[in-house]
PyMOL Python script that loads the backbone (N, CA, C, O; Angstrom):
from pymol import cmd

cmd.read_pdbstr("""\
ATOM      1  N   MET A   1       0.850  -1.173   0.000  1.00  0.00           N
ATOM      2  CA  MET A   1       0.000   0.000   0.000  1.00  0.00           C
ATOM      3  C   MET A   1       0.894   1.234   0.000  1.00  0.00           C
ATOM      4  O   MET A   1       1.684   1.443   0.920  1.00  0.00           O
ATOM      5  N   LYS A   2       0.761   2.029  -1.020  1.00  0.00           N
ATOM      6  CA  LYS A   2       1.589   3.216  -1.179  1.00  0.00           C
ATOM      7  C   LYS A   2       0.813   4.464  -0.742  1.00  0.00           C
ATOM      8  O   LYS A   2      -0.282   4.723  -1.240  1.00  0.00           O
ATOM      9  N   VAL A   3       1.384   5.236   0.191  1.00  0.00           N
ATOM     10  CA  VAL A   3       0.754   6.471   0.655  1.00  0.00           C
ATOM     11  C   VAL A   3       0.873   7.523  -0.441  1.00  0.00           C
ATOM     12  O   VAL A   3       1.966   7.782  -0.943  1.00  0.00           O
ATOM     13  N   LEU A   4      -0.251   8.125  -0.810  1.00  0.00           N
ATOM     14  CA  LEU A   4      -0.277   9.176  -1.822  1.00  0.00           C
ATOM     15  C   LEU A   4      -0.468  10.559  -1.213  1.00  0.00           C
ATOM     16  O   LEU A   4       0.028  11.547  -1.755  1.00  0.00           O
ATOM     17  N   ALA A   5      -1.181  10.640  -0.092  1.00  0.00           N
ATOM     18  CA  ALA A   5      -1.414  11.939   0.560  1.00  0.00           C
ATOM     19  C   ALA A   5      -1.751  11.714   2.029  1.00  0.00           C
ATOM     20  O   ALA A   5      -2.376  10.722   2.402  1.00  0.00           O
ATOM     21  N   GLY A   6      -1.317  12.666   2.848  1.00  0.00           N
ATOM     22  CA  GLY A   6      -1.633  12.587   4.266  1.00  0.00           C
ATOM     23  C   GLY A   6      -0.534  11.914   5.040  1.00  0.00           C
ATOM     24  O   GLY A   6       0.544  11.647   4.509  1.00  0.00           O
ATOM     25  N   PRO A   7      -0.804  11.643   6.281  1.00  0.00           N
ATOM     26  CA  PRO A   7      -2.105  11.776   6.925  1.00  0.00           C
ATOM     27  C   PRO A   7      -2.453  13.223   7.245  1.00  0.00           C
ATOM     28  O   PRO A   7      -1.573  14.059   7.453  1.00  0.00           O
ATOM     29  N   ILE A   8      -3.740  13.499   7.281  1.00  0.00           N
ATOM     30  CA  ILE A   8      -4.246  14.799   7.707  1.00  0.00           C
ATOM     31  C   ILE A   8      -5.310  14.562   8.776  1.00  0.00           C
ATOM     32  O   ILE A   8      -5.918  13.493   8.839  1.00  0.00           O
ATOM     33  N   SER A   9      -5.522  15.572   9.611  1.00  0.00           N
ATOM     34  CA  SER A   9      -6.536  15.428  10.644  1.00  0.00           C
ATOM     35  C   SER A   9      -7.212  16.766  10.907  1.00  0.00           C
ATOM     36  O   SER A   9      -6.660  17.832  10.633  1.00  0.00           O
ATOM     37  N   ALA A  10      -8.403  16.680  11.440  1.00  0.00           N
ATOM     38  CA  ALA A  10      -9.152  17.857  11.878  1.00  0.00           C
ATOM     39  C   ALA A  10      -9.831  17.484  13.182  1.00  0.00           C
ATOM     40  O   ALA A  10     -10.262  16.345  13.360  1.00  0.00           O
ATOM     41  N   ASN A  11      -9.926  18.437  14.091  1.00  0.00           N
ATOM     42  CA  ASN A  11     -10.528  18.174  15.388  1.00  0.00           C
ATOM     43  C   ASN A  11     -11.807  18.984  15.544  1.00  0.00           C
ATOM     44  O   ASN A  11     -11.815  20.196  15.331  1.00  0.00           O
ATOM     45  N   ILE A  12     -12.874  18.312  15.914  1.00  0.00           N
ATOM     46  CA  ILE A  12     -14.137  18.977  16.223  1.00  0.00           C
ATOM     47  C   ILE A  12     -14.179  19.139  17.738  1.00  0.00           C
ATOM     48  O   ILE A  12     -14.200  18.143  18.461  1.00  0.00           O
ATOM     49  N   ASP A  13     -14.193  20.375  18.230  1.00  0.00           N
ATOM     50  CA  ASP A  13     -14.228  20.582  19.678  1.00  0.00           C
ATOM     51  C   ASP A  13     -15.354  21.525  20.089  1.00  0.00           C
ATOM     52  O   ASP A  13     -15.365  22.043  21.206  1.00  0.00           O
ATOM     53  N   TYR A  14     -16.294  21.743  19.183  1.00  0.00           N
ATOM     54  CA  TYR A  14     -17.375  22.695  19.445  1.00  0.00           C
ATOM     55  C   TYR A  14     -18.752  22.063  19.325  1.00  0.00           C
ATOM     56  O   TYR A  14     -19.756  22.765  19.442  1.00  0.00           O
ATOM     57  N   MET A  15     -18.828  20.760  19.095  1.00  0.00           N
ATOM     58  CA  MET A  15     -20.104  20.105  18.862  1.00  0.00           C
ATOM     59  C   MET A  15     -20.338  19.026  19.924  1.00  0.00           C
ATOM     60  O   MET A  15     -19.863  17.902  19.763  1.00  0.00           O
ATOM     61  N   PRO A  16     -21.065  19.345  21.011  1.00  0.00           N
ATOM     62  CA  PRO A  16     -21.281  18.362  22.071  1.00  0.00           C
ATOM     63  C   PRO A  16     -21.810  17.033  21.526  1.00  0.00           C
ATOM     64  O   PRO A  16     -22.719  17.002  20.696  1.00  0.00           O
ATOM     65  N   GLY A  17     -21.228  15.954  22.005  1.00  0.00           N
ATOM     66  CA  GLY A  17     -21.617  14.627  21.548  1.00  0.00           C
ATOM     67  C   GLY A  17     -20.883  14.173  20.311  1.00  0.00           C
ATOM     68  O   GLY A  17     -20.956  13.000  19.943  1.00  0.00           O
ATOM     69  N   ASN A  18     -20.175  15.082  19.658  1.00  0.00           N
ATOM     70  CA  ASN A  18     -19.450  14.736  18.437  1.00  0.00           C
ATOM     71  C   ASN A  18     -18.034  15.297  18.478  1.00  0.00           C
ATOM     72  O   ASN A  18     -17.433  15.540  17.431  1.00  0.00           O
ATOM     73  N   ASN A  19     -17.494  15.506  19.683  1.00  0.00           N
ATOM     74  CA  ASN A  19     -16.143  16.052  19.817  1.00  0.00           C
ATOM     75  C   ASN A  19     -15.108  14.975  19.549  1.00  0.00           C
ATOM     76  O   ASN A  19     -15.265  13.830  19.973  1.00  0.00           O
ATOM     77  N   GLY A  20     -14.044  15.349  18.840  1.00  0.00           N
ATOM     78  CA  GLY A  20     -12.932  14.442  18.613  1.00  0.00           C
ATOM     79  C   GLY A  20     -12.345  14.604  17.232  1.00  0.00           C
ATOM     80  O   GLY A  20     -12.919  15.277  16.376  1.00  0.00           O
ATOM     81  N   PRO A  21     -11.199  13.986  17.018  1.00  0.00           N
ATOM     82  CA  PRO A  21     -10.510  14.122  15.734  1.00  0.00           C
ATOM     83  C   PRO A  21     -11.024  13.152  14.678  1.00  0.00           C
ATOM     84  O   PRO A  21     -11.560  12.086  14.980  1.00  0.00           O
ATOM     85  N   THR A  22     -10.839  13.564  13.430  1.00  0.00           N
ATOM     86  CA  THR A  22     -11.020  12.713  12.267  1.00  0.00           C
ATOM     87  C   THR A  22      -9.728  12.789  11.479  1.00  0.00           C
ATOM     88  O   THR A  22      -9.204  13.874  11.228  1.00  0.00           O
ATOM     89  N   CYS A  23      -9.221  11.638  11.093  1.00  0.00           N
ATOM     90  CA  CYS A  23      -7.941  11.570  10.397  1.00  0.00           C
ATOM     91  C   CYS A  23      -8.096  10.699   9.157  1.00  0.00           C
ATOM     92  O   CYS A  23      -8.828   9.709   9.169  1.00  0.00           O
ATOM     93  N   VAL A  24      -7.397  11.077   8.085  1.00  0.00           N
ATOM     94  CA  VAL A  24      -7.414  10.267   6.865  1.00  0.00           C
ATOM     95  C   VAL A  24      -6.021  10.217   6.253  1.00  0.00           C
ATOM     96  O   VAL A  24      -5.208  11.125   6.422  1.00  0.00           O
ATOM     97  N   VAL A  25      -5.778   9.143   5.547  1.00  0.00           N
ATOM     98  CA  VAL A  25      -4.584   9.017   4.712  1.00  0.00           C
ATOM     99  C   VAL A  25      -5.048   8.360   3.412  1.00  0.00           C
ATOM    100  O   VAL A  25      -5.800   7.385   3.424  1.00  0.00           O
ATOM    101  N   ILE A  26      -4.591   8.907   2.310  1.00  0.00           N
ATOM    102  CA  ILE A  26      -4.944   8.374   0.997  1.00  0.00           C
ATOM    103  C   ILE A  26      -3.837   7.424   0.568  1.00  0.00           C
ATOM    104  O   ILE A  26      -2.667   7.802   0.519  1.00  0.00           O
ATOM    105  N   ILE A  27      -4.210   6.199   0.261  1.00  0.00           N
ATOM    106  CA  ILE A  27      -3.245   5.238  -0.253  1.00  0.00           C
ATOM    107  C   ILE A  27      -3.628   4.929  -1.697  1.00  0.00           C
ATOM    108  O   ILE A  27      -4.728   5.261  -2.140  1.00  0.00           O
ATOM    109  N   GLU A  28      -2.740   4.311  -2.407  1.00  0.00           N
ATOM    110  CA  GLU A  28      -2.982   4.005  -3.810  1.00  0.00           C
ATOM    111  C   GLU A  28      -4.323   3.298  -3.983  1.00  0.00           C
ATOM    112  O   GLU A  28      -4.499   2.181  -3.496  1.00  0.00           O
ATOM    113  N   THR A  29      -5.255   3.926  -4.663  1.00  0.00           N
ATOM    114  CA  THR A  29      -6.628   3.479  -4.971  1.00  0.00           C
ATOM    115  C   THR A  29      -7.510   3.252  -3.749  1.00  0.00           C
ATOM    116  O   THR A  29      -8.552   2.605  -3.861  1.00  0.00           O
ATOM    117  N   SER A  30      -7.118   3.771  -2.579  1.00  0.00           N
ATOM    118  CA  SER A  30      -7.873   3.457  -1.372  1.00  0.00           C
ATOM    119  C   SER A  30      -7.640   4.510  -0.295  1.00  0.00           C
ATOM    120  O   SER A  30      -7.064   5.563  -0.571  1.00  0.00           O
ATOM    121  N   HIS A  31      -8.087   4.230   0.938  1.00  0.00           N
ATOM    122  CA  HIS A  31      -7.869   5.168   2.044  1.00  0.00           C
ATOM    123  C   HIS A  31      -7.995   4.465   3.398  1.00  0.00           C
ATOM    124  O   HIS A  31      -8.540   3.367   3.513  1.00  0.00           O
ATOM    125  N   PHE A  32      -7.472   5.142   4.405  1.00  0.00           N
ATOM    126  CA  PHE A  32      -7.723   4.804   5.805  1.00  0.00           C
ATOM    127  C   PHE A  32      -8.388   6.026   6.412  1.00  0.00           C
ATOM    128  O   PHE A  32      -7.994   7.156   6.122  1.00  0.00           O
ATOM    129  N   ALA A  33      -9.382   5.813   7.244  1.00  0.00           N
ATOM    130  CA  ALA A  33     -10.034   6.912   7.957  1.00  0.00           C
ATOM    131  C   ALA A  33     -10.266   6.484   9.399  1.00  0.00           C
ATOM    132  O   ALA A  33     -10.627   5.340   9.672  1.00  0.00           O
ATOM    133  N   CYS A  34     -10.053   7.421  10.319  1.00  0.00           N
ATOM    134  CA  CYS A  34     -10.239   7.152  11.733  1.00  0.00           C
ATOM    135  C   CYS A  34     -11.071   8.286  12.324  1.00  0.00           C
ATOM    136  O   CYS A  34     -10.742   9.460  12.152  1.00  0.00           O
ATOM    137  N   HIS A  35     -12.139   7.932  13.013  1.00  0.00           N
ATOM    138  CA  HIS A  35     -13.018   8.897  13.652  1.00  0.00           C
ATOM    139  C   HIS A  35     -13.048   8.590  15.144  1.00  0.00           C
ATOM    140  O   HIS A  35     -13.203   7.435  15.540  1.00  0.00           O
ATOM    141  N   VAL A  36     -12.901   9.619  15.971  1.00  0.00           N
ATOM    142  CA  VAL A  36     -12.868   9.436  17.425  1.00  0.00           C
ATOM    143  C   VAL A  36     -13.962  10.292  18.062  1.00  0.00           C
ATOM    144  O   VAL A  36     -14.109  11.470  17.735  1.00  0.00           O
ATOM    145  N   TRP A  37     -14.730   9.688  18.977  1.00  0.00           N
ATOM    146  CA  TRP A  37     -15.720  10.410  19.763  1.00  0.00           C
ATOM    147  C   TRP A  37     -15.201  10.451  21.196  1.00  0.00           C
ATOM    148  O   TRP A  37     -15.175   9.429  21.881  1.00  0.00           O
ATOM    149  N   ASN A  38     -14.791  11.628  21.646  1.00  0.00           N
ATOM    150  CA  ASN A  38     -14.207  11.793  22.977  1.00  0.00           C
ATOM    151  C   ASN A  38     -15.246  11.904  24.089  1.00  0.00           C
ATOM    152  O   ASN A  38     -14.917  11.690  25.255  1.00  0.00           O
ATOM    153  N   ASP A  39     -16.484  12.234  23.756  1.00  0.00           N
ATOM    154  CA  ASP A  39     -17.499  12.499  24.778  1.00  0.00           C
ATOM    155  C   ASP A  39     -18.098  11.252  25.407  1.00  0.00           C
ATOM    156  O   ASP A  39     -18.817  11.350  26.402  1.00  0.00           O
ATOM    157  N   VAL A  40     -17.820  10.093  24.855  1.00  0.00           N
ATOM    158  CA  VAL A  40     -18.336   8.863  25.453  1.00  0.00           C
ATOM    159  C   VAL A  40     -17.229   8.228  26.286  1.00  0.00           C
ATOM    160  O   VAL A  40     -16.048   8.497  26.067  1.00  0.00           O
ATOM    161  N   ASP A  41     -17.609   7.389  27.237  1.00  0.00           N
ATOM    162  CA  ASP A  41     -16.625   6.763  28.111  1.00  0.00           C
ATOM    163  C   ASP A  41     -16.857   5.259  28.125  1.00  0.00           C
ATOM    164  O   ASP A  41     -17.886   4.804  28.625  1.00  0.00           O
ATOM    165  N   PRO A  42     -15.926   4.481  27.588  1.00  0.00           N
ATOM    166  CA  PRO A  42     -14.653   4.904  27.018  1.00  0.00           C
ATOM    167  C   PRO A  42     -14.853   5.538  25.647  1.00  0.00           C
ATOM    168  O   PRO A  42     -15.893   5.353  25.014  1.00  0.00           O
ATOM    169  N   ALA A  43     -13.850   6.286  25.194  1.00  0.00           N
ATOM    170  CA  ALA A  43     -13.920   6.925  23.884  1.00  0.00           C
ATOM    171  C   ALA A  43     -14.176   5.874  22.805  1.00  0.00           C
ATOM    172  O   ALA A  43     -13.733   4.731  22.914  1.00  0.00           O
ATOM    173  N   LEU A  44     -14.896   6.282  21.768  1.00  0.00           N
ATOM    174  CA  LEU A  44     -15.225   5.390  20.661  1.00  0.00           C
ATOM    175  C   LEU A  44     -14.338   5.742  19.479  1.00  0.00           C
ATOM    176  O   LEU A  44     -14.238   6.906  19.093  1.00  0.00           O
ATOM    177  N   ILE A  45     -13.704   4.745  18.915  1.00  0.00           N
ATOM    178  CA  ILE A  45     -12.872   4.928  17.728  1.00  0.00           C
ATOM    179  C   ILE A  45     -13.415   4.022  16.638  1.00  0.00           C
ATOM    180  O   ILE A  45     -13.609   2.827  16.856  1.00  0.00           O
ATOM    181  N   GLN A  46     -13.658   4.589  15.470  1.00  0.00           N
ATOM    182  CA  GLN A  46     -14.033   3.788  14.311  1.00  0.00           C
ATOM    183  C   GLN A  46     -12.955   3.965  13.258  1.00  0.00           C
ATOM    184  O   GLN A  46     -12.603   5.085  12.889  1.00  0.00           O
ATOM    185  N   LEU A  47     -12.444   2.855  12.787  1.00  0.00           N
ATOM    186  CA  LEU A  47     -11.361   2.847  11.816  1.00  0.00           C
ATOM    187  C   LEU A  47     -11.854   2.164  10.552  1.00  0.00           C
ATOM    188  O   LEU A  47     -12.332   1.031  10.595  1.00  0.00           O
ATOM    189  N   ASP A  48     -11.738   2.852   9.434  1.00  0.00           N
ATOM    190  CA  ASP A  48     -12.110   2.282   8.142  1.00  0.00           C
ATOM    191  C   ASP A  48     -10.839   2.048   7.339  1.00  0.00           C
ATOM    192  O   ASP A  48     -10.028   2.956   7.156  1.00  0.00           O
ATOM    193  N   VAL A  49     -10.678   0.834   6.867  1.00  0.00           N
ATOM    194  CA  VAL A  49      -9.584   0.496   5.954  1.00  0.00           C
ATOM    195  C   VAL A  49     -10.259   0.087   4.653  1.00  0.00           C
ATOM    196  O   VAL A  49     -10.915  -0.953   4.584  1.00  0.00           O
ATOM    197  N   TYR A  50     -10.096   0.894   3.641  1.00  0.00           N
ATOM    198  CA  TYR A  50     -10.783   0.680   2.367  1.00  0.00           C
ATOM    199  C   TYR A  50      -9.701   0.483   1.321  1.00  0.00           C
ATOM    200  O   TYR A  50      -8.958   1.416   1.017  1.00  0.00           O
ATOM    201  N   THR A  51      -9.602  -0.718   0.765  1.00  0.00           N
ATOM    202  CA  THR A  51      -8.526  -0.985  -0.176  1.00  0.00           C
ATOM    203  C   THR A  51      -8.930  -1.987  -1.249  1.00  0.00           C
ATOM    204  O   THR A  51      -9.745  -2.882  -1.022  1.00  0.00           O
ATOM    205  N   CYS A  52      -8.344  -1.811  -2.404  1.00  0.00           N
ATOM    206  CA  CYS A  52      -8.460  -2.788  -3.493  1.00  0.00           C
ATOM    207  C   CYS A  52      -7.315  -3.785  -3.429  1.00  0.00           C
ATOM    208  O   CYS A  52      -7.370  -4.858  -4.029  1.00  0.00           O
ATOM    209  N   GLY A  53      -6.280  -3.414  -2.695  1.00  0.00           N
ATOM    210  CA  GLY A  53      -5.072  -4.230  -2.648  1.00  0.00           C
ATOM    211  C   GLY A  53      -5.148  -5.331  -1.619  1.00  0.00           C
ATOM    212  O   GLY A  53      -6.021  -5.327  -0.751  1.00  0.00           O
ATOM    213  N   PRO A  54      -4.236  -6.266  -1.717  1.00  0.00           N
ATOM    214  CA  PRO A  54      -4.203  -7.362  -0.749  1.00  0.00           C
ATOM    215  C   PRO A  54      -3.676  -6.891   0.597  1.00  0.00           C
ATOM    216  O   PRO A  54      -2.753  -6.078   0.661  1.00  0.00           O
ATOM    217  N   PHE A  55      -4.259  -7.400   1.663  1.00  0.00           N
ATOM    218  CA  PHE A  55      -3.775  -7.140   3.012  1.00  0.00           C
ATOM    219  C   PHE A  55      -4.389  -8.180   3.934  1.00  0.00           C
ATOM    220  O   PHE A  55      -5.368  -8.840   3.585  1.00  0.00           O
ATOM    221  N   ASN A  56      -3.807  -8.316   5.101  1.00  0.00           N
ATOM    222  CA  ASN A  56      -4.312  -9.263   6.086  1.00  0.00           C
ATOM    223  C   ASN A  56      -5.103  -8.470   7.122  1.00  0.00           C
ATOM    224  O   ASN A  56      -4.502  -7.721   7.893  1.00  0.00           O
ATOM    225  N   PRO A  57      -6.436  -8.606   7.169  1.00  0.00           N
ATOM    226  CA  PRO A  57      -7.242  -7.855   8.130  1.00  0.00           C
ATOM    227  C   PRO A  57      -6.821  -8.083   9.576  1.00  0.00           C
ATOM    228  O   PRO A  57      -6.936  -7.179  10.404  1.00  0.00           O
ATOM    229  N   GLN A  58      -6.338  -9.272   9.885  1.00  0.00           N
ATOM    230  CA  GLN A  58      -5.909  -9.557  11.254  1.00  0.00           C
ATOM    231  C   GLN A  58      -4.738  -8.672  11.648  1.00  0.00           C
ATOM    232  O   GLN A  58      -4.591  -8.342  12.825  1.00  0.00           O
ATOM    233  N   ASP A  59      -3.893  -8.275  10.686  1.00  0.00           N
ATOM    234  CA  ASP A  59      -2.781  -7.358  10.985  1.00  0.00           C
ATOM    235  C   ASP A  59      -3.306  -6.028  11.514  1.00  0.00           C
ATOM    236  O   ASP A  59      -2.717  -5.453  12.430  1.00  0.00           O
ATOM    237  N   VAL A  60      -4.407  -5.533  10.950  1.00  0.00           N
ATOM    238  CA  VAL A  60      -5.005  -4.277  11.419  1.00  0.00           C
ATOM    239  C   VAL A  60      -5.504  -4.452  12.847  1.00  0.00           C
ATOM    240  O   VAL A  60      -5.243  -3.611  13.708  1.00  0.00           O
ATOM    241  N   ILE A  61      -6.216  -5.535  13.097  1.00  0.00           N
ATOM    242  CA  ILE A  61      -6.741  -5.803  14.439  1.00  0.00           C
ATOM    243  C   ILE A  61      -5.599  -5.925  15.446  1.00  0.00           C
ATOM    244  O   ILE A  61      -5.686  -5.405  16.559  1.00  0.00           O
ATOM    245  N   ASP A  62      -4.534  -6.611  15.051  1.00  0.00           N
ATOM    246  CA  ASP A  62      -3.382  -6.764  15.947  1.00  0.00           C
ATOM    247  C   ASP A  62      -2.724  -5.421  16.246  1.00  0.00           C
ATOM    248  O   ASP A  62      -2.323  -5.173  17.384  1.00  0.00           O
ATOM    249  N   HIS A  63      -2.605  -4.553  15.247  1.00  0.00           N
ATOM    250  CA  HIS A  63      -1.929  -3.265  15.445  1.00  0.00           C
ATOM    251  C   HIS A  63      -2.712  -2.306  16.340  1.00  0.00           C
ATOM    252  O   HIS A  63      -2.101  -1.486  17.025  1.00  0.00           O
ATOM    253  N   ILE A  64      -4.035  -2.381  16.357  1.00  0.00           N
ATOM    254  CA  ILE A  64      -4.790  -1.463  17.210  1.00  0.00           C
ATOM    255  C   ILE A  64      -4.733  -1.862  18.681  1.00  0.00           C
ATOM    256  O   ILE A  64      -5.202  -1.117  19.542  1.00  0.00           O
ATOM    257  N   GLN A  65      -4.169  -3.015  18.975  1.00  0.00           N
ATOM    258  CA  GLN A  65      -4.068  -3.442  20.366  1.00  0.00           C
ATOM    259  C   GLN A  65      -3.180  -2.512  21.194  1.00  0.00           C
ATOM    260  O   GLN A  65      -3.272  -2.523  22.421  1.00  0.00           O
ATOM    261  N   VAL A  66      -2.327  -1.711  20.561  1.00  0.00           N
ATOM    262  CA  VAL A  66      -1.496  -0.751  21.311  1.00  0.00           C
ATOM    263  C   VAL A  66      -2.365   0.277  22.020  1.00  0.00           C
ATOM    264  O   VAL A  66      -1.915   0.903  22.979  1.00  0.00           O
ATOM    265  N   TRP A  67      -3.607   0.465  21.566  1.00  0.00           N
ATOM    266  CA  TRP A  67      -4.535   1.396  22.207  1.00  0.00           C
ATOM    267  C   TRP A  67      -5.181   0.790  23.443  1.00  0.00           C
ATOM    268  O   TRP A  67      -5.891   1.482  24.173  1.00  0.00           O
ATOM    269  N   ASP A  68      -4.944  -0.494  23.685  1.00  0.00           N
ATOM    270  CA  ASP A  68      -5.541  -1.211  24.807  1.00  0.00           C
ATOM    271  C   ASP A  68      -7.070  -1.067  24.804  1.00  0.00           C
ATOM    272  O   ASP A  68      -7.655  -0.603  25.783  1.00  0.00           O
ATOM    273  N   PRO A  69      -7.708  -1.463  23.704  1.00  0.00           N
ATOM    274  CA  PRO A  69      -9.156  -1.265  23.593  1.00  0.00           C
ATOM    275  C   PRO A  69      -9.950  -2.110  24.584  1.00  0.00           C
ATOM    276  O   PRO A  69      -9.546  -3.211  24.958  1.00  0.00           O
ATOM    277  N   VAL A  70     -11.083  -1.566  24.995  1.00  0.00           N
ATOM    278  CA  VAL A  70     -12.007  -2.284  25.867  1.00  0.00           C
ATOM    279  C   VAL A  70     -12.735  -3.362  25.064  1.00  0.00           C
ATOM    280  O   VAL A  70     -12.981  -4.463  25.557  1.00  0.00           O
ATOM    281  N   LYS A  71     -13.071  -3.025  23.827  1.00  0.00           N
ATOM    282  CA  LYS A  71     -13.798  -3.951  22.956  1.00  0.00           C
ATOM    283  C   LYS A  71     -13.405  -3.661  21.514  1.00  0.00           C
ATOM    284  O   LYS A  71     -13.225  -2.503  21.136  1.00  0.00           O
ATOM    285  N   VAL A  72     -13.274  -4.708  20.712  1.00  0.00           N
ATOM    286  CA  VAL A  72     -12.992  -4.555  19.287  1.00  0.00           C
ATOM    287  C   VAL A  72     -14.068  -5.312  18.522  1.00  0.00           C
ATOM    288  O   VAL A  72     -14.268  -6.509  18.727  1.00  0.00           O
ATOM    289  N   GLU A  73     -14.751  -4.606  17.648  1.00  0.00           N
ATOM    290  CA  GLU A  73     -15.702  -5.231  16.735  1.00  0.00           C
ATOM    291  C   GLU A  73     -15.212  -4.937  15.333  1.00  0.00           C
ATOM    292  O   GLU A  73     -14.658  -3.868  15.073  1.00  0.00           O
ATOM    293  N   HIS A  74     -15.411  -5.871  14.440  1.00  0.00           N
ATOM    294  CA  HIS A  74     -14.935  -5.656  13.076  1.00  0.00           C
ATOM    295  C   HIS A  74     -15.887  -6.305  12.078  1.00  0.00           C
ATOM    296  O   HIS A  74     -16.663  -7.205  12.398  1.00  0.00           O
ATOM    297  N   LYS A  75     -15.785  -5.803  10.863  1.00  0.00           N
ATOM    298  CA  LYS A  75     -16.563  -6.347   9.768  1.00  0.00           C
ATOM    299  C   LYS A  75     -15.708  -6.208   8.510  1.00  0.00           C
ATOM    300  O   LYS A  75     -15.174  -5.132   8.239  1.00  0.00           O
ATOM    301  N   LEU A  76     -15.577  -7.268   7.759  1.00  0.00           N
ATOM    302  CA  LEU A  76     -14.837  -7.270   6.501  1.00  0.00           C
ATOM    303  C   LEU A  76     -15.840  -7.458   5.376  1.00  0.00           C
ATOM    304  O   LEU A  76     -16.571  -8.447   5.347  1.00  0.00           O
ATOM    305  N   LEU A  77     -15.872  -6.509   4.451  1.00  0.00           N
ATOM    306  CA  LEU A  77     -16.816  -6.568   3.345  1.00  0.00           C
ATOM    307  C   LEU A  77     -16.069  -6.749   2.036  1.00  0.00           C
ATOM    308  O   LEU A  77     -15.046  -6.106   1.800  1.00  0.00           O
ATOM    309  N   ASP A  78     -16.574  -7.611   1.202  1.00  0.00           N
ATOM    310  CA  ASP A  78     -16.039  -7.806  -0.146  1.00  0.00           C
ATOM    311  C   ASP A  78     -16.815  -6.881  -1.069  1.00  0.00           C
ATOM    312  O   ASP A  78     -17.917  -7.216  -1.505  1.00  0.00           O
ATOM    313  N   ARG A  79     -16.251  -5.725  -1.365  1.00  0.00           N
ATOM    314  CA  ARG A  79     -16.978  -4.738  -2.157  1.00  0.00           C
ATOM    315  C   ARG A  79     -16.956  -5.040  -3.640  1.00  0.00           C
ATOM    316  O   ARG A  79     -17.645  -4.375  -4.413  1.00  0.00           O
ATOM    317  N   GLU A  80     -16.178  -6.032  -4.057  1.00  0.00           N
ATOM    318  CA  GLU A  80     -16.158  -6.411  -5.470  1.00  0.00           C
ATOM    319  C   GLU A  80     -17.422  -7.167  -5.864  1.00  0.00           C
ATOM    320  O   GLU A  80     -17.871  -7.098  -7.008  1.00  0.00           O
ATOM    321  N   PHE A  81     -17.992  -7.896  -4.895  1.00  0.00           N
ATOM    322  CA  PHE A  81     -19.138  -8.740  -5.192  1.00  0.00           C
ATOM    323  C   PHE A  81     -20.308  -8.447  -4.262  1.00  0.00           C
ATOM    324  O   PHE A  81     -20.726  -9.331  -3.514  1.00  0.00           O
ATOM    325  N   GLY A  82     -20.849  -7.232  -4.289  1.00  0.00           N
ATOM    326  CA  GLY A  82     -22.074  -6.911  -3.578  1.00  0.00           C
ATOM    327  C   GLY A  82     -21.960  -6.644  -2.094  1.00  0.00           C
ATOM    328  O   GLY A  82     -22.948  -6.800  -1.377  1.00  0.00           O
ATOM    329  N   LEU A  83     -20.810  -6.252  -1.607  1.00  0.00           N
ATOM    330  CA  LEU A  83     -20.602  -5.930  -0.193  1.00  0.00           C
ATOM    331  C   LEU A  83     -20.986  -7.082   0.731  1.00  0.00           C
ATOM    332  O   LEU A  83     -21.607  -6.874   1.774  1.00  0.00           O
ATOM    333  N   ASN A  84     -20.619  -8.266   0.348  1.00  0.00           N
ATOM    334  CA  ASN A  84     -20.855  -9.444   1.186  1.00  0.00           C
ATOM    335  C   ASN A  84     -19.869  -9.464   2.329  1.00  0.00           C
ATOM    336  O   ASN A  84     -18.689  -9.164   2.142  1.00  0.00           O
ATOM    337  N   GLU A  85     -20.342  -9.817   3.521  1.00  0.00           N
ATOM    338  CA  GLU A  85     -19.459  -9.915   4.676  1.00  0.00           C
ATOM    339  C   GLU A  85     -18.629 -11.182   4.591  1.00  0.00           C
ATOM    340  O   GLU A  85     -19.128 -12.246   4.225  1.00  0.00           O
ATOM    341  N   ILE A  86     -17.350 -11.051   4.935  1.00  0.00           N
ATOM    342  CA  ILE A  86     -16.401 -12.160   4.912  1.00  0.00           C
ATOM    343  C   ILE A  86     -15.914 -12.401   6.323  1.00  0.00           C
ATOM    344  O   ILE A  86     -15.581 -11.450   7.030  1.00  0.00           O
ATOM    345  N   GLU A  87     -15.864 -13.641   6.743  1.00  0.00           N
ATOM    346  CA  GLU A  87     -15.325 -13.979   8.068  1.00  0.00           C
ATOM    347  C   GLU A  87     -13.815 -13.827   8.053  1.00  0.00           C
ATOM    348  O   GLU A  87     -13.154 -14.206   7.086  1.00  0.00           O
ATOM    349  N   ILE A  88     -13.269 -13.267   9.132  1.00  0.00           N
ATOM    350  CA  ILE A  88     -11.824 -13.176   9.289  1.00  0.00           C
ATOM    351  C   ILE A  88     -11.379 -14.399  10.059  1.00  0.00           C
ATOM    352  O   ILE A  88     -11.836 -14.651  11.174  1.00  0.00           O
ATOM    353  N   SER A  89     -10.479 -15.157   9.449  1.00  0.00           N
ATOM    354  CA  SER A  89     -10.033 -16.405  10.106  1.00  0.00           C
ATOM    355  C   SER A  89      -8.717 -16.201  10.815  1.00  0.00           C
ATOM    356  O   SER A  89      -8.190 -17.135  11.420  1.00  0.00           O
TER     357      SER A  89
END
""", "prot")
cmd.dss("prot")
cmd.show_as("cartoon", "prot")
cmd.util.cbc("prot")
cmd.orient("prot")
């Protein structure tokens, strides 16, 4: 995955219930986006990895463990064939 632009971020600190940063990085034919809601406890982070290229989804799950998450939920969609959900093994 080749980075083409970013990362860039913007912080919303004036909208109660929606405070927190949004960050994106553009990769070749794809992107990563991260949205954080600081007003909930624990904070909610949603990470989107959108790619046409090959990658191991478990690597993403393993790397976010540095945040010491309380809970991790994930969904892998095959957008080539109707957004069908794929199990991560």
